[in-house]
C-alpha positions, 0 to 999 in steps of 0.5 A: 428226814427228806422232807425236813431237808427240803424245808430247810433248803427251801427256807434258805433259798427264800432268805437268799431271795429276800436278800436279792429283792432288798438289793432291788429296793436299794438300787441307789447303791454303787453297784446299781448304776452298772446293772441299770446301764447294762439292763437298758442297753441293746445287748439284752438280758442274757448279755447283762447277766453274763457281763454282770455276774460272770456266768456263761450264756447257757447259765444266763439263759437257763437261769433267767428262763427258770425265773420266768418259768416260775413266774409263769406258773404263779401268775394268771395267764392274763398277767403273764401275757403282760410280761411276755408282751413287754419282753418277747424273749421270755418264751424262748428263755423258758424253753432253755431252762433245765427240764424238771423231774416231771418234764416240762422245763422249769414250770414242770419242776416248780409245779412238782416241787411247789405244789402244797409247799408254798413259795419256799418249795418253789424257790427250792425248785428254782435253786434246783434249776440253778444247780443243774446249770452249775450255779451256786444257790446264792446266784438266785439272789443275784439274778433276781435283781437284774431280771427285775431291773430289766423287766422294769426297763422293758415293761415299766413298773406294772410288769416289774410289780407283777414279777416282784409279787411272785418273786418275793 
């Protein structure tokens, strides 16, 4: 029963994730210019998330950290270094992510829940991190397009493609 619930929850979060990724591909929509303008400003990713989504600094920092922690766990060290070189704040964001059940922040949580469970289990772990921050699970689908746009603005298409490969 517990495993079925986990699988259902994981499936729901994958669906939410795909809807968020679809928003990235539809960046020509009316909401996109505001997000793009915010993501390119000097205020940084956390400010963009707080102003665009109405979340607190702690929620924005922890949510972005959980997403980058998931990406760090899924990417090779060489690929993740490209991400962290283009966005030096990534390491501090990961440290700010909620600690997982096995310790080690978001990466530990993703590893613990994602092992053997595929991408759905990892997305479920991300949703768990969001829940610890007081964020509804659907916020994951709202964070990802902003994080992806920010990554594209900071590191170009190479970095956003690396992240997109693990966040889809």
